[in-house]
C-alpha positions as CSV (number, residue, x, y, z in Angstrom):
1,M,109.7,75.0,93.1
2,A,109.4,75.4,89.4
3,K,106.8,73.1,87.9
4,K,103.1,72.5,87.8
5,F,102.0,69.5,89.8
6,T,99.1,67.2,88.9
7,E,97.4,64.0,90.2
8,E,100.1,62.2,88.2
9,S,102.9,63.8,90.1
10,T,104.7,61.5,92.6
11,L,105.2,62.2,96.2
12,G,109.0,62.1,95.5
13,E,108.6,64.9,92.9
14,L,106.9,67.1,95.5
15,L,109.5,66.5,98.1
16,N,112.4,66.9,95.6
17,E,110.9,70.3,94.6
18,G,110.7,71.5,98.2
19,V,107.0,71.2,99.0
20,P,106.9,71.5,102.8
21,F,105.9,68.6,104.9
22,E,103.6,70.9,106.8
23,L,101.6,71.6,103.6
24,L,101.3,67.9,102.8
25,S,100.2,67.2,106.4
26,K,97.6,69.9,106.2
27,Y,95.9,68.0,103.5
28,G,96.2,64.7,105.2
29,V,99.0,63.1,103.2
30,P,100.0,60.3,105.6
31,C,102.7,58.9,103.5
32,V,105.2,61.6,104.4
33,T,106.0,60.0,107.7
34,C,105.2,56.3,106.8
35,P,108.4,54.2,106.8
36,M,107.1,51.9,104.1
37,A,106.4,54.9,101.7
38,Q,110.0,55.8,101.7
39,F,110.6,52.9,99.4
40,E,107.9,54.0,97.0
41,L,108.2,57.8,96.9
42,N,109.1,57.9,93.2
43,N,106.2,55.6,92.3
44,L,103.5,56.8,94.6
45,K,101.3,59.2,92.6
46,L,99.1,61.8,94.2
47,K,96.0,60.2,92.6
48,D,97.0,56.9,94.4
49,I,97.2,58.6,97.7
50,K,93.8,60.3,97.0
51,N,92.3,56.9,96.2
52,F,93.8,55.2,99.3
53,Y,93.2,57.9,101.9
54,G,90.6,60.3,100.4
55,I,92.7,63.4,100.7
56,D,91.5,66.7,99.3
57,I,93.7,66.5,96.1
58,E,92.1,69.5,94.5
59,G,92.9,71.7,97.4
60,L,96.4,70.4,97.8
61,L,97.2,70.9,94.1
62,K,95.7,74.4,94.1
63,E,97.8,75.4,97.1
64,I,101.0,73.8,95.9
65,N,100.7,75.3,92.4
66,K,99.8,78.7,93.8
67,E,102.9,78.7,95.9
68,N,104.9,77.4,92.9
69,S,103.9,80.3,90.7
70,K,105.3,82.9,93.1
């Protein structure tokens, strides 16, 4: 991983950068295993997932970006 993620980042970006499924699941991102989301990975922004599912976006971004800075 080499970039800073924001609410504007797409789920596809996170997956392409190697963010582990376990970390996304830890914060309740249901789209990782959703068959329909596979068609929208590059358009589905984290803020949209937050609005639809109420995930802890602040915690997720903090942890992802912390891991990314190592």
